[in-house]
N, C-alpha and C positions, 0 to 999 in steps of 0.2 A: 724222353721229354716230349710233350705235345708240340706239334708244329705250330708256329706263329703264322697266322694268316692276316696279311696287311692289305687293306683296301685303299686304293688311291683315288681321290676325287679332286676336281679342280673348281673350287668355289669362286675363283676370280678369273685369271687369264688362262689362255689355252696352252696346253703342253704339246710339244712336237712328238709324233710317234717314235721317231728315232731316239729321242731322249728316254722315253719309256723303255725302249729296247735295251739301251745301255744300262739302265738301272736294273732291269730284270736279269741281264747277263751278269752284272756285278753281284747281285744277291745270290744267284745260283752258284757262282764260282766261290764266293767267300763264305756262304752259309748253306752249303749243299745239304738238302734234306731237313733243314731246320726252319725254313720259312718259305712261304708262298706270297708273292707280291702280285696283286691283281689290280690292273688299271681299268677303271670304269670307262666305257667308250665315250662317255660325256667329256672326258679330259681332252679329246681331240676335236670337239665341235668348235665352230667359230661363228660368233654373232657380234660383229663389230669388234669392240675391245675384249669381249668376254668369251669364255669357253661354253658357248651356248647361252640362250636367254636365261632370265632369272628363274623361270619355272624348271628349265632343264637342269640348271646347276643345283637348285634346291632339291629337286627330285632325286638326282643321283646321290647327293649327300645323304638324304634320308634313307635311300635304298641300302646303302652300305652301313650307315649308323644303326639302323634298325635290324640288320641281319645278324643273328646271334653267332654266325659262323666266323665273323671277323673279330680279331683281338685288338686291332688298331685301325684307325682311319687316319691316313696321311694326306696332307694337303699337297697337291702336285706342284704348285708354285704360287707366288704372290701376284703382284700387279695391282689390280683394283677390281672389286666386285663382291667381296665377302660380306661387307656391311649391308648390301642390298638384299641379301637373302636370310639374314639372321632371324627376322620375325617369323617367316614361313618355316624355317628349319626348326625353331624352338617349338612352334605349334604342332609339328608333325612327329616329334620324338616319341618313341615307345620305351617300355622298361628295358628292352634289350640294348638300347643305345647307351645306357649307363655302365654296361659291363665291358667297356673297352677304353682305350686311351687315344686321344686326338693330338696330332702333332703338326706343327707348322710354325710360321713366323711371318713377319712383315704384315701385309694386308690381312693375313689369316688371324691376326690378333683380335679382330672383331669377334670371331667365333670362339677363340680361346677364352676371351674374357667372359662372354656370355655363358659358355659351358662351365667355366670355373665357378661362376656365380651360382650355378645350379648344382654344384657339388660333383661335377664330372672330373675325371682324370685328364689333364691336358699338359702339354709341354711345348715350350719354345724350342725348336730344333731344326736342323737342316732338312731340306725338302728335295724331292727328286730333281727338280730343275737345277739344283746346285751342282749337279754332275757336269754341267756345261762350264763351270768356272775353272780357272787354273787351279789344279789341286783338288778339284771338286769330288773326285772319287773318294778321297779321305773323308770329306764331309758327309757324303751319303752313307759310307761304311760306318761312320760314327753313329748316325741315327739308327741304322739297322742293328748295330751291335747293342745299342741300348734297348731297342725294342725286343730283340731276340734273346740276349743274354743278360740284360741289366748291367752292362759294363759300366763300372763306376768311373773309369778314366774318360768316358764320354761326357761326364758332367762338368759344368762350369766350376772351376776349382774353389771359388769362394763360398760355395754352398756348404753350410755347417750342419744342416739337418736339425737345427734348433729353431732358427728364425724361418718363418714361411717366406717363400720367394715367388716373384713373378718376373717376367721379362717381356718387354714390348718395344716395338718401333716407336720412337717418340711421337711422330705424327699421329699414329693410330691411338696412342694413349691420350693425346690431346683431344682427338675426336671422340673418345669414349667418355671423357669427363662430362657429367651432366646427363648421360643417357641411361635408360633402364638396364643396359647391359654391363654397366660398370660394376665390378665386384667390390666387396668391402676389403680394402687393402690395409686396414689398421694393423700396425705391428709388422707389416711385410717389409722385406728388403726388395726394392723395385729397381730392376736393371733396365736401362734404356740404351738404344742404339739408333743410328740414323744413316741415311744414304741419300746422296744427290740433293742436299739442301744447302743453301747459303748459310753462312754463320749467323747472319742477322735473322734468318728464319728459325734457326735452332734457338737463338735467344728469345724470339717471340713465342715459340712453342713452350719453352720453359717458363716464361713469364705467365702464360696461361695455366699450365699444369700446376705449377707451385703455388698459384693463388687459390687453388681449390681447397676447401676445407677438408674434403675427403683425403686428398694427397698429403696434406699437412699432418695427418695422423700416422703416416708410414714410419717404419723404423729407420729408413734412410734410402738414399739413392746411390746406385753404382752406375758408372758410365761405361758402356761398351764402345765399340768403334764407330766413328763417324767417317764414312768413306765417300769418295767421289765428290768432295765438297767443291762447288764452283768458286772461281775467283771472285773476290769482291772488290769493287772500285768505288771509293778508296778502300784499303784494307780495313777489316772490321776492328782489329786491334786486340782481340782476345782469342785464345785457343778454345776449343770445345770444353776442355776441362775447366778452364777459367770461367767460362760462361756458366757451367753447372755449379761450380763453387759459389759464384756470385748469387745465383738464385736460391741455392740452399741457404746461404747466409741471410738473404732477405726474408725467406720464409720460415727459417728455424728448423729446416729439415737437415738431419745429419748427412754429410757427404762421406761415403764409406770407401771411396776409391774406385778402381777400374774393374771392369767385368770382361770376360773373354767371350763376347758375343758380337755379332755384326753381320752385315751382308757380305760375307766372304766365306772361303773354305775352312777358316779356323773357327767358325761359329760352333759353340758348345751347347749341350743340351741343358735346359733349365726346366725341370718338372715343377709345376706350380704347387704351392703349399709347402709342407715340410717334407 
């Protein structure tokens, strides 16, 4: 079988070189001879909050996206910054960019959405930075196994290959509503997850998202994990699932249950579409 060549870029925050070394070592040990993981030097740049300035991040992304030698482009980590480079990335894509799959989550959802709207193959999936989590080797191995072998066990278990699916961090989905990067989600099962947000903020985000005419045409919502939720004083009075059920009831969007995604080492792969 042909070797899978995976290019890693950092469209948002910086990746530590030691983290890249751990991922490379893991990939070599687990998939010897089957894959090559290449980290762009831009991943290790630093410009304030970002892995290099906007031009550096967009340039690195386009270099790997437009290189026909890569089969996948993997986002190094989240943080913040992907949304700043979406317009320049979209303007610089060539035909070669469509012949690969793009993987990430969290802040990378800006790029996943824009690329999915253009008909590219994208997936919400674990990222190299996840190796730093407790049990993170399993998360990174899961993403690699899906890229290299198409391992079905890596997929979020509710995917039925009948309904098209997407997955987003809730904050990013809320930010996408009303932008030109928002894909047509009619008939899709939409999976959402969140991290480090108060329950009232999750409620506010869902009030916004579910009020959108675009979102009200989806087949339903699934709730992934909401982790590291700060304490609320006084207590908010509803769990995350109760909040989602409330806004689904208000908007008429079916609530379809839970999803096995989140900012943790258990995060499963969700390829967009069918």
